[in-house]
C-alpha positions as a Markdown table, in Angstrom:
| # | Residue | x | y | z |
|---|---|---|---|---|
| 1 | Met | -55.7 | 114.7 | -3.9 |
| 2 | Gly | -55.6 | 110.9 | -4.3 |
| 3 | Tyr | -53.6 | 111.2 | -7.5 |
| 4 | Thr | -51.1 | 113.5 | -5.8 |
| 5 | Leu | -50.6 | 111.1 | -2.9 |
| 6 | Gln | -50.1 | 108.2 | -5.3 |
| 7 | Thr | -47.5 | 110.2 | -7.2 |
| 8 | Lys | -45.6 | 111.0 | -4.0 |
| 9 | Glu | -45.7 | 107.4 | -2.9 |
| 10 | Ile | -44.3 | 106.2 | -6.3 |
| 11 | Arg | -41.5 | 108.8 | -6.1 |
| 12 | Met | -40.7 | 107.7 | -2.6 |
| 13 | Asn | -40.6 | 104.0 | -3.5 |
| 14 | Lys | -38.2 | 104.9 | -6.5 |
| 15 | Lys | -35.9 | 106.7 | -4.1 |
| 16 | Leu | -35.9 | 103.7 | -1.7 |
| 17 | Ile | -35.2 | 101.3 | -4.5 |
| 18 | Ala | -32.3 | 103.5 | -5.7 |
| 19 | Leu | -30.9 | 103.6 | -2.2 |
| 20 | Ala | -31.1 | 99.8 | -1.9 |
| 21 | Ile | -29.3 | 99.3 | -5.2 |
| 22 | Ala | -26.6 | 101.8 | -4.3 |
| 23 | Gly | -26.2 | 100.0 | -0.9 |
| 24 | Ala | -25.9 | 96.6 | -2.6 |
| 25 | Phe | -23.0 | 97.9 | -4.8 |
| 26 | Ala | -21.4 | 99.9 | -1.9 |
| 27 | Ala | -21.2 | 96.9 | 0.5 |
| 28 | Pro | -18.7 | 94.9 | -1.5 |
| 29 | Val | -16.6 | 98.0 | -2.0 |
| 30 | Ala | -16.6 | 98.7 | 1.7 |
| 31 | Met | -15.6 | 95.0 | 2.3 |
| 32 | Ala | -12.9 | 95.2 | -0.2 |
| 33 | Asp | -11.5 | 98.3 | 1.5 |
| 34 | Asn | -11.0 | 96.1 | 4.7 |
| 35 | Gly | -8.8 | 93.6 | 3.0 |
| 36 | Asn | -8.8 | 90.7 | 0.6 |
| 37 | Val | -11.9 | 88.7 | 1.5 |
| 38 | Val | -12.6 | 85.4 | -0.5 |
| 39 | Ile | -15.8 | 83.4 | -0.4 |
| 40 | Tyr | -15.4 | 79.8 | -1.3 |
| 41 | Gly | -16.8 | 76.3 | -0.7 |
| 42 | Asp | -18.0 | 73.0 | -2.0 |
| 43 | Met | -21.5 | 71.8 | -2.5 |
| 44 | Ala | -21.6 | 68.0 | -2.6 |
| 45 | Val | -24.9 | 66.0 | -2.8 |
| 46 | Ser | -25.8 | 62.5 | -3.8 |
| 47 | Ala | -28.6 | 60.0 | -4.2 |
| 48 | Asp | -27.7 | 56.8 | -2.4 |
| 49 | Ser | -29.1 | 53.3 | -2.2 |
| 50 | Val | -27.7 | 51.9 | 1.1 |
| 51 | Asp | -28.0 | 48.7 | 3.1 |
| 52 | Gly | -26.5 | 47.9 | 6.5 |
| 53 | Gly | -26.4 | 44.2 | 5.9 |
| 54 | Ser | -28.3 | 41.3 | 7.3 |
| 55 | Tyr | -28.8 | 40.7 | 11.1 |
| 56 | Asn | -26.8 | 37.7 | 12.3 |
| 57 | Pro | -26.7 | 37.6 | 16.2 |
| 58 | Val | -23.2 | 37.3 | 17.5 |
| 59 | Val | -22.3 | 36.6 | 21.1 |
| 60 | Thr | -18.8 | 37.7 | 22.1 |
| 61 | Gly | -17.9 | 38.1 | 25.7 |
| 62 | Thr | -20.5 | 40.5 | 27.1 |
| 63 | Arg | -21.5 | 41.9 | 23.7 |
| 64 | Thr | -24.5 | 40.4 | 21.9 |
| 65 | Gly | -25.8 | 41.4 | 18.4 |
| 66 | Pro | -27.6 | 43.2 | 17.0 |
| 67 | Ile | -25.9 | 46.5 | 17.4 |
| 68 | Asn | -28.4 | 48.1 | 15.1 |
| 69 | Ala | -31.7 | 46.4 | 14.7 |
| 70 | Ala | -33.4 | 46.1 | 11.3 |
| 71 | Ser | -35.7 | 48.9 | 12.4 |
| 72 | Thr | -32.9 | 51.3 | 13.1 |
| 73 | Ser | -32.7 | 53.9 | 10.4 |
| 74 | Ser | -28.9 | 53.9 | 10.1 |
| 75 | Ala | -28.9 | 50.2 | 9.3 |
| 76 | Gln | -32.0 | 49.9 | 7.1 |
| 77 | Arg | -32.0 | 49.1 | 3.4 |
| 78 | Arg | -33.3 | 52.4 | 2.0 |
| 79 | Gly | -32.8 | 55.2 | -0.5 |
| 80 | Arg | -31.6 | 58.6 | 0.7 |
| 81 | Ile | -30.4 | 62.0 | -0.4 |
| 82 | Ser | -27.1 | 63.0 | 1.3 |
| 83 | Ser | -25.1 | 66.2 | 1.7 |
| 84 | Asn | -21.5 | 65.0 | 1.8 |
| 85 | Asn | -19.3 | 67.5 | 3.7 |
| 86 | Ser | -20.8 | 70.5 | 1.9 |
| 87 | Phe | -19.5 | 73.8 | 3.3 |
| 88 | Ile | -19.0 | 77.5 | 2.9 |
| 89 | Gly | -16.0 | 79.5 | 3.9 |
| 90 | Phe | -14.7 | 83.1 | 4.2 |
| 91 | Lys | -11.0 | 84.0 | 4.4 |
| 92 | Gly | -8.9 | 87.1 | 4.2 |
| 93 | Ser | -5.6 | 88.7 | 4.8 |
| 94 | Glu | -4.0 | 92.0 | 5.5 |
| 95 | Asp | -0.5 | 92.9 | 4.3 |
| 96 | Leu | 1.5 | 94.2 | 7.3 |
| 97 | Gly | 4.6 | 94.9 | 5.4 |
| 98 | Asn | 8.0 | 93.2 | 5.2 |
| 99 | Gly | 6.5 | 89.9 | 4.0 |
| 100 | Leu | 4.2 | 89.6 | 7.0 |
| 101 | Ser | 0.4 | 89.3 | 6.8 |
| 102 | Ala | -2.5 | 88.9 | 9.2 |
| 103 | Val | -4.7 | 85.9 | 8.1 |
| 104 | Trp | -8.1 | 84.6 | 9.1 |
| 105 | Gln | -10.6 | 81.9 | 8.0 |
| 106 | Phe | -14.1 | 80.9 | 8.9 |
| 107 | Glu | -15.7 | 77.7 | 7.6 |
| 108 | Asn | -19.1 | 76.1 | 8.4 |
| 109 | Ala | -20.7 | 72.9 | 7.2 |
| 110 | Ile | -23.9 | 73.1 | 5.1 |
| 111 | Ala | -26.5 | 70.4 | 5.2 |
| 112 | Leu | -28.1 | 70.5 | 1.7 |
| 113 | Asp | -30.4 | 67.7 | 2.6 |
| 114 | Gly | -31.7 | 69.5 | 5.7 |
| 115 | Gln | -30.4 | 66.8 | 8.0 |
| 116 | Asn | -27.6 | 66.7 | 10.5 |
| 117 | Thr | -24.6 | 64.4 | 10.1 |
| 118 | Asn | -25.8 | 61.9 | 12.8 |
| 119 | Asp | -28.5 | 60.6 | 10.3 |
| 120 | Asn | -31.2 | 61.1 | 12.9 |
| 121 | Gly | -33.7 | 62.8 | 10.7 |
| 122 | Pro | -34.7 | 66.5 | 10.6 |
| 123 | Val | -33.4 | 68.5 | 13.5 |
| 124 | Ala | -36.4 | 69.7 | 15.5 |
| 125 | Val | -37.1 | 73.4 | 16.2 |
| 126 | Gly | -38.9 | 73.5 | 19.5 |
| 127 | Gly | -38.8 | 69.7 | 19.7 |
| 128 | Asn | -41.6 | 69.0 | 17.1 |
| 129 | Gly | -39.4 | 67.5 | 14.4 |
| 130 | Leu | -41.1 | 69.5 | 11.6 |
| 131 | Tyr | -38.3 | 71.9 | 10.5 |
| 132 | Pro | -35.0 | 70.9 | 8.9 |
| 133 | Thr | -31.6 | 72.4 | 9.6 |
| 134 | Phe | -29.0 | 73.6 | 7.1 |
| 135 | Phe | -26.1 | 73.4 | 9.5 |
| 136 | Gly | -25.1 | 69.9 | 10.5 |
| 137 | Ser | -24.1 | 68.6 | 13.9 |
| 138 | Gln | -20.4 | 68.9 | 12.8 |
| 139 | Ser | -20.8 | 72.4 | 11.6 |
| 140 | Arg | -17.5 | 73.8 | 12.9 |
| 141 | Arg | -14.8 | 73.4 | 10.3 |
| 142 | Asn | -11.4 | 74.9 | 10.0 |
| 143 | Thr | -11.7 | 78.3 | 11.6 |
| 144 | Phe | -8.7 | 80.4 | 12.8 |
| 145 | Ala | -6.7 | 83.6 | 12.9 |
| 146 | Gly | -3.0 | 84.2 | 12.9 |
| 147 | Leu | 0.1 | 85.6 | 11.2 |
| 148 | Ser | 1.9 | 84.4 | 8.0 |
| 149 | Ser | 5.4 | 85.2 | 6.8 |
| 150 | Lys | 6.6 | 84.4 | 3.3 |
| 151 | Asp | 10.0 | 83.4 | 4.7 |
| 152 | Leu | 9.1 | 81.8 | 8.1 |
| 153 | Gly | 5.7 | 80.2 | 7.6 |
| 154 | Ser | 2.5 | 80.7 | 9.5 |
| 155 | Val | 1.2 | 80.4 | 13.1 |
| 156 | Thr | -2.6 | 80.1 | 13.4 |
| 157 | Phe | -4.9 | 79.7 | 16.4 |
| 158 | Gly | -8.4 | 78.1 | 16.5 |
| 159 | Val | -10.2 | 74.9 | 15.3 |
| 160 | Gln | -7.9 | 73.2 | 12.8 |
| 161 | Asp | -7.2 | 69.8 | 11.1 |
| 162 | Ser | -4.3 | 68.0 | 12.6 |
| 163 | Pro | -1.1 | 67.2 | 10.7 |
| 164 | Val | -1.9 | 63.5 | 11.0 |
| 165 | Lys | -5.4 | 64.0 | 9.5 |
| 166 | Thr | -4.2 | 66.1 | 6.6 |
| 167 | Ser | -1.1 | 63.9 | 5.9 |
| 168 | Thr | -2.6 | 61.2 | 3.7 |
| 169 | Gly | -5.7 | 63.2 | 2.7 |
| 170 | Pro | -4.3 | 64.1 | -0.8 |
| 171 | Met | -4.0 | 60.3 | -1.5 |
| 172 | Asp | -7.7 | 59.6 | -1.2 |
| 173 | Ala | -8.8 | 58.6 | -4.7 |
| 174 | Phe | -12.5 | 59.4 | -4.0 |
| 175 | Gly | -12.0 | 62.5 | -1.8 |
| 176 | Gln | -13.9 | 63.7 | 1.2 |
| 177 | His | -17.2 | 64.2 | -0.5 |
| 178 | Thr | -18.3 | 60.6 | -1.1 |
| 179 | Leu | -19.2 | 57.5 | 0.8 |
| 180 | Ala | -16.0 | 55.8 | -0.5 |
| 181 | Asp | -13.9 | 57.9 | 1.9 |
| 182 | Tyr | -11.2 | 55.7 | 3.3 |
| 183 | Arg | -11.7 | 57.2 | 6.8 |
| 184 | Ser | -14.6 | 54.8 | 7.3 |
| 185 | Leu | -11.9 | 52.5 | 8.5 |
| 186 | Trp | -9.0 | 54.8 | 9.3 |
| 187 | Gly | -8.6 | 56.7 | 12.5 |
| 188 | Thr | -11.2 | 54.7 | 14.4 |
| 189 | Ile | -11.7 | 51.2 | 15.9 |
| 190 | Asn | -15.0 | 49.2 | 15.9 |
| 191 | Gly | -15.5 | 45.8 | 17.4 |
| 192 | Ala | -17.5 | 43.6 | 19.7 |
| 193 | Asn | -15.2 | 44.1 | 22.7 |
| 194 | Val | -14.0 | 47.6 | 22.0 |
| 195 | Ala | -17.2 | 49.1 | 23.4 |
| 196 | Ser | -17.3 | 47.0 | 26.6 |
| 197 | Ser | -13.6 | 47.1 | 27.4 |
| 198 | Ile | -12.5 | 50.7 | 26.8 |
| 199 | Ser | -15.6 | 52.7 | 25.8 |
| 200 | Leu | -14.0 | 53.7 | 22.5 |
| 201 | Asn | -16.1 | 51.8 | 20.0 |
| 202 | Gly | -16.4 | 54.1 | 16.9 |
| 203 | Ala | -14.6 | 57.0 | 18.6 |
| 204 | Asn | -12.8 | 59.4 | 16.2 |
| 205 | Ile | -9.2 | 58.7 | 17.5 |
| 206 | Ala | -6.9 | 59.9 | 14.7 |
| 207 | Asn | -9.0 | 62.1 | 12.3 |
| 208 | Ile | -8.8 | 65.1 | 14.7 |
| 209 | Arg | -10.0 | 68.6 | 14.0 |
| 210 | Ala | -8.6 | 70.0 | 17.2 |
| 211 | Gln | -10.2 | 72.8 | 19.2 |
| 212 | Asn | -8.1 | 75.3 | 21.2 |
| 213 | Ser | -5.2 | 74.5 | 18.9 |
| 214 | Val | -2.1 | 76.3 | 17.6 |
| 215 | Leu | -0.7 | 75.2 | 14.3 |
| 216 | Tyr | 2.7 | 76.1 | 12.7 |
| 217 | Thr | 3.0 | 75.5 | 8.9 |
| 218 | Ser | 6.4 | 76.0 | 7.3 |
| 219 | Pro | 6.9 | 77.7 | 3.9 |
| 220 | Asn | 7.1 | 75.3 | 0.9 |
| 221 | Leu | 10.7 | 74.4 | 0.4 |
| 222 | Ser | 11.0 | 72.9 | -3.1 |
| 223 | Gly | 7.9 | 70.7 | -2.4 |
| 224 | Phe | 8.6 | 70.0 | 1.3 |
| 225 | Thr | 6.3 | 71.3 | 4.1 |
| 226 | Ile | 6.3 | 70.7 | 7.8 |
| 227 | Lys | 3.4 | 71.1 | 10.2 |
| 228 | Ala | 3.3 | 71.0 | 14.0 |
| 229 | Met | 0.3 | 71.4 | 16.3 |
| 230 | Gly | -0.6 | 71.5 | 20.0 |
| 231 | Ala | -4.0 | 71.7 | 21.6 |
| 232 | Ala | -4.6 | 73.2 | 25.0 |
| 233 | Gln | -7.3 | 72.9 | 27.7 |
| 234 | Asn | -10.3 | 75.1 | 27.0 |
| 235 | Glu | -11.5 | 78.0 | 29.2 |
| 236 | Ser | -13.3 | 75.7 | 31.6 |
| 237 | Gly | -10.3 | 73.4 | 32.1 |
| 238 | Asn | -11.3 | 70.6 | 29.8 |
| 239 | Tyr | -9.3 | 69.2 | 26.9 |
| 240 | Thr | -11.4 | 69.2 | 23.8 |
| 241 | Gly | -9.4 | 67.3 | 21.2 |
| 242 | Thr | -10.8 | 63.8 | 21.3 |
| 243 | Gly | -11.6 | 63.0 | 24.9 |
| 244 | Ser | -13.2 | 65.1 | 27.7 |
| 245 | Gly | -11.2 | 65.5 | 30.8 |
| 246 | Ala | -8.8 | 67.9 | 32.6 |
| 247 | Thr | -5.7 | 65.8 | 32.1 |
| 248 | Gly | -5.8 | 65.3 | 28.4 |
| 249 | His | -3.3 | 66.6 | 25.8 |
| 250 | Tyr | -2.8 | 66.6 | 22.1 |
| 251 | Tyr | 0.3 | 67.0 | 20.0 |
| 252 | Ser | 0.9 | 66.3 | 16.3 |
| 253 | Val | 3.7 | 66.8 | 13.8 |
| 254 | Gly | 4.0 | 65.9 | 10.1 |
| 255 | Gly | 6.0 | 66.4 | 6.9 |
| 256 | Thr | 4.9 | 66.2 | 3.3 |
| 257 | Tyr | 6.8 | 66.2 | 0.0 |
| 258 | Ala | 4.9 | 66.9 | -3.2 |
| 259 | Asn | 6.9 | 67.7 | -6.3 |
| 260 | Gly | 6.4 | 66.5 | -9.8 |
| 261 | Pro | 5.1 | 62.9 | -10.0 |
| 262 | Leu | 6.0 | 62.0 | -6.4 |
| 263 | Phe | 4.0 | 62.5 | -3.2 |
| 264 | Ala | 5.3 | 61.3 | 0.2 |
| 265 | Thr | 4.2 | 61.9 | 3.8 |
| 266 | Leu | 5.0 | 61.0 | 7.4 |
| 267 | Ala | 3.0 | 62.1 | 10.5 |
| 268 | Tyr | 2.8 | 61.4 | 14.3 |
| 269 | Glu | 0.5 | 62.4 | 17.1 |
| 270 | Asp | 0.2 | 61.9 | 20.9 |
| 271 | Asn | -3.4 | 62.0 | 21.9 |
| 272 | Arg | -4.5 | 61.4 | 25.5 |
| 273 | Tyr | -8.1 | 60.5 | 25.6 |
| 274 | Thr | -9.7 | 61.0 | 29.0 |
| 275 | Thr | -13.3 | 60.7 | 30.3 |
| 276 | Thr | -14.8 | 60.0 | 33.7 |
| 277 | Ser | -14.4 | 56.3 | 33.0 |
| 278 | Thr | -11.5 | 56.0 | 30.6 |
| 279 | Asp | -7.9 | 57.2 | 30.5 |
| 280 | Phe | -6.1 | 56.3 | 27.3 |
| 281 | Asp | -2.9 | 57.6 | 25.7 |
| 282 | Phe | -2.8 | 57.1 | 21.9 |
| 283 | Lys | 0.4 | 57.4 | 19.9 |
| 284 | Asn | -0.5 | 57.2 | 16.3 |
| 285 | Trp | 1.5 | 57.1 | 13.0 |
| 286 | Arg | 0.6 | 57.7 | 9.4 |
| 287 | Thr | 2.8 | 57.4 | 6.3 |
| 288 | Gly | 2.2 | 57.1 | 2.6 |
| 289 | Val | 3.7 | 57.4 | -0.9 |
| 290 | Gly | 2.1 | 58.0 | -4.2 |
| 291 | Phe | 3.1 | 58.3 | -7.9 |
| 292 | Asn | 1.5 | 60.0 | -10.9 |
| 293 | Phe | 2.4 | 58.3 | -14.2 |
| 294 | Ser | 0.8 | 60.4 | -17.0 |
| 295 | Gly | -2.7 | 60.2 | -15.6 |
| 296 | Leu | -2.3 | 56.9 | -13.7 |
| 297 | Lys | -2.1 | 57.5 | -10.0 |
| 298 | Val | -1.2 | 54.7 | -7.5 |
| 299 | Gly | -0.4 | 54.9 | -3.8 |
| 300 | Leu | 0.2 | 53.0 | -0.6 |
| 301 | Ala | -0.6 | 54.4 | 2.8 |
| 302 | Tyr | -0.2 | 52.9 | 6.3 |
| 303 | Glu | -1.6 | 53.8 | 9.8 |
| 304 | Arg | -0.9 | 52.5 | 13.2 |
| 305 | Ile | -3.1 | 53.3 | 16.3 |
| 306 | Lys | -1.4 | 52.3 | 19.6 |
| 307 | Gly | -3.0 | 53.0 | 22.9 |
| 308 | Asp | -2.4 | 52.2 | 26.6 |
| 309 | Gly | -4.5 | 53.1 | 29.6 |
| 310 | Thr | -6.6 | 52.1 | 32.5 |
| 311 | Val | -10.4 | 51.5 | 32.8 |
| 312 | Pro | -11.8 | 52.9 | 35.0 |
| 313 | Val | -9.5 | 55.8 | 35.5 |
| 314 | Gly | -7.1 | 55.2 | 38.4 |
| 315 | Ser | -7.8 | 51.4 | 38.5 |
| 316 | Thr | -5.2 | 48.6 | 38.0 |
| 317 | Ser | -7.2 | 47.1 | 35.1 |
| 318 | Ala | -4.7 | 48.1 | 32.3 |
| 319 | Val | -5.7 | 47.6 | 28.7 |
| 320 | Ser | -3.5 | 48.1 | 25.6 |
| 321 | Leu | -4.3 | 47.9 | 21.9 |
| 322 | Asn | -2.6 | 48.4 | 18.6 |
| 323 | Arg | -4.3 | 48.4 | 15.2 |
| 324 | Asp | -2.7 | 48.6 | 11.8 |
| 325 | Ala | -4.5 | 49.8 | 8.6 |
| 326 | Trp | -3.6 | 50.0 | 4.9 |
| 327 | Tyr | -4.9 | 52.0 | 2.0 |
| 328 | Val | -4.3 | 51.4 | -1.7 |
| 329 | Pro | -5.8 | 54.0 | -4.1 |
| 330 | Ile | -5.7 | 53.7 | -7.9 |
| 331 | Ser | -7.1 | 56.1 | -10.4 |
| 332 | Tyr | -6.7 | 56.7 | -14.2 |
| 333 | Gln | -7.7 | 59.8 | -16.0 |
| 334 | Met | -8.9 | 59.5 | -19.6 |
| 335 | Gly | -10.1 | 62.8 | -21.0 |
| 336 | Ser | -12.8 | 64.2 | -18.8 |
| 337 | Asn | -13.4 | 60.8 | -17.1 |
| 338 | Thr | -11.4 | 59.4 | -14.1 |
| 339 | Phe | -11.8 | 55.7 | -13.2 |
| 340 | Lys | -11.2 | 54.9 | -9.6 |
| 341 | Leu | -10.5 | 51.8 | -7.5 |
| 342 | Ala | -9.5 | 51.7 | -3.8 |
| 343 | Tyr | -8.9 | 49.1 | -1.1 |
| 344 | Thr | -8.8 | 49.8 | 2.6 |
| 345 | Lys | -7.9 | 47.3 | 5.3 |
| 346 | Ala | -8.2 | 47.7 | 9.1 |
| 347 | Gly | -6.6 | 44.9 | 11.1 |
| 348 | Lys | -7.7 | 43.5 | 14.4 |
| 349 | Ser | -7.4 | 45.7 | 17.4 |
| 350 | Asn | -5.1 | 43.4 | 19.4 |
| 351 | Gln | -6.5 | 44.4 | 22.7 |
| 352 | Lys | -4.9 | 42.9 | 25.7 |
| 353 | Ser | -5.9 | 42.9 | 29.4 |
| 354 | Ser | -3.5 | 43.6 | 32.3 |
| 355 | Thr | -2.8 | 39.9 | 32.3 |
| 356 | Gly | -1.9 | 39.9 | 28.6 |
| 357 | Ala | -5.0 | 38.0 | 27.5 |
| 358 | Asp | -6.3 | 38.7 | 24.0 |
| 359 | Met | -9.6 | 40.6 | 24.2 |
| 360 | Ser | -10.2 | 41.6 | 20.6 |
| 361 | Gly | -11.1 | 38.4 | 18.7 |
| 362 | Ser | -11.6 | 38.9 | 14.9 |
| 363 | Asp | -12.7 | 42.6 | 14.8 |
| 364 | Gly | -11.1 | 43.9 | 11.6 |
| 365 | Ala | -12.6 | 44.9 | 8.3 |
| 366 | Asn | -11.9 | 45.8 | 4.7 |
| 367 | Gln | -13.5 | 48.2 | 2.2 |
| 368 | Trp | -13.7 | 48.0 | -1.6 |
| 369 | Ser | -14.7 | 51.0 | -3.7 |
| 370 | Leu | -15.1 | 51.3 | -7.4 |
| 371 | Gly | -16.3 | 54.4 | -9.3 |
| 372 | Val | -16.1 | 56.8 | -12.2 |
| 373 | Asn | -15.9 | 60.6 | -12.1 |
| 374 | His | -16.9 | 62.9 | -15.0 |
| 375 | Ala | -15.6 | 66.5 | -15.0 |
| 376 | Met | -18.2 | 68.8 | -16.5 |
| 377 | Ser | -16.0 | 71.8 | -16.0 |
| 378 | Lys | -13.0 | 72.8 | -13.8 |
| 379 | Arg | -15.4 | 73.3 | -10.8 |
| 380 | Thr | -18.2 | 70.8 | -11.4 |
| 381 | Ser | -18.2 | 67.0 | -11.6 |
| 382 | Val | -20.6 | 64.1 | -11.5 |
| 383 | Tyr | -19.8 | 60.6 | -10.3 |
| 384 | Ala | -21.2 | 57.1 | -9.7 |
| 385 | Leu | -19.7 | 54.6 | -7.3 |
| 386 | Tyr | -20.2 | 51.4 | -5.3 |
| 387 | Ser | -18.6 | 50.9 | -1.9 |
| 388 | Gln | -18.8 | 48.1 | 0.6 |
| 389 | Val | -17.3 | 47.5 | 4.1 |
| 390 | Arg | -16.8 | 43.8 | 4.9 |
| 391 | Asn | -16.6 | 43.3 | 8.7 |
| 392 | Asp | -14.9 | 40.3 | 10.3 |
| 393 | Ser | -17.0 | 38.3 | 12.7 |
| 394 | Asn | -16.6 | 40.7 | 15.6 |
| 395 | Gly | -16.2 | 43.8 | 13.5 |
| 396 | Ser | -18.7 | 46.7 | 13.5 |
| 397 | Tyr | -17.3 | 49.3 | 11.1 |
| 398 | Ser | -19.8 | 51.5 | 9.3 |
| 399 | Leu | -19.7 | 52.9 | 5.8 |
| 400 | Gly | -19.2 | 56.6 | 6.4 |
| 401 | Gly | -19.6 | 58.0 | 9.9 |
| 402 | Ala | -16.5 | 57.9 | 12.1 |
| 403 | Gly | -14.2 | 60.7 | 11.0 |
| 404 | Thr | -15.7 | 61.2 | 7.5 |
| 405 | Gly | -18.3 | 63.7 | 8.4 |
| 406 | Ile | -20.8 | 61.8 | 6.2 |
| 407 | Gln | -24.0 | 60.1 | 7.4 |
| 408 | Ala | -23.2 | 56.5 | 8.4 |
| 409 | Val | -24.5 | 53.3 | 6.8 |
| 410 | Ala | -24.3 | 51.2 | 10.0 |
| 411 | Pro | -23.9 | 47.5 | 10.1 |
| 412 | Gly | -27.0 | 45.5 | 11.1 |
| 413 | Ser | -25.0 | 43.4 | 13.5 |
| 414 | Tyr | -21.4 | 42.4 | 14.3 |
| 415 | Gly | -20.0 | 40.9 | 11.1 |
| 416 | Ser | -22.5 | 42.5 | 8.8 |
| 417 | Asp | -21.4 | 44.3 | 5.6 |
| 418 | Pro | -22.8 | 47.8 | 5.0 |
| 419 | Arg | -22.8 | 48.8 | 1.3 |
| 420 | Ala | -24.0 | 51.6 | -1.0 |
| 421 | Val | -24.5 | 52.6 | -4.5 |
| 422 | Ser | -24.1 | 56.4 | -4.8 |
| 423 | Val | -24.7 | 58.9 | -7.7 |
| 424 | Gly | -23.8 | 62.5 | -7.0 |
| 425 | Met | -22.3 | 65.8 | -8.0 |
| 426 | Ile | -19.7 | 68.2 | -6.6 |
| 427 | Thr | -19.4 | 71.8 | -7.4 |
| 428 | Ser | -16.9 | 74.3 | -6.0 |
| 429 | Phe | -16.8 | 78.0 | -5.9 |
């Protein structure tokens, strides 16, 4: 009897295994029947030696250093493992005929190091801090649905990078997956008086991935492409682009030319940043031009952030600012190796009170980055780099953080110089 029961059990297990294998092969077929679905992504990880710089107390107006004490993890000298904008995505389309298609995309960040992008250590489950997370605090990436026409372009709705953000992105010599990302200084303002005067210190002003957005992208016309975006209030009546308030708005438009050795771009945005204490209207510009001479790539890009508003909302205490930034990327490909050098400069914020008094002081910064990338295949590369942010006496820019999506190396105090040596790999699928 025992032998008979064992035989039946073995036969039943074989049937279950056969059904499982058949289901595994049937699932992709069923998915394929529903349209063209593509799975893609980038896995980027690095081993970093980072240092937020020495603590030198600075007193400027009402602001006193340090901004990050030596015991604060984000400013400590330390080694770390970092997941640098790793993500997975799914996208698909359905042919509707006459050159028209339905399109959709879903992207989510992946924290390969088990930490969120705020660099606060493992995300707790139940508040005990013992369990890591694999989805960072900035997990929502470009996710949308819409219609695409071969002749007229596409219209998509969802969470999407703005035309300003994507305009100069192709010029980044080091790309979005390293600490040498130029957006450590671009799209944000950091300084001793920025925090106290307008509550925007370190805010992501011009590297926007807008929620509740509609984006039009034109067809490629001999290398020329136009993008236009508007972001609306959400279902609860709040604007969710940069600020948080019922009266905010966001509009952006940009054009890019990429054909042969020449790349050129120009983009503009109007971003009203509103909170319970701040009402600021930013009008930001970006432009750039790049050339590729048989493996030698050089470029020059420029950004202006200009804002006007009142603090607090409704008061007569007007504040204005305008900040210029520059970026110079240089790279040279020699076989499977690419040597890279980049310089980024953020000028002073030029803040002025309602009386016209200068409130900014010396709050600019510059960033130098040097590195080499080795392509192991078309999809996988390894790299080594050094990058340093040098803050002016009232500056407080971090290396990473801001709009980069990478864990920040914060300055130990105003005027400190965060820096890093990073060795990593990037693989795409």
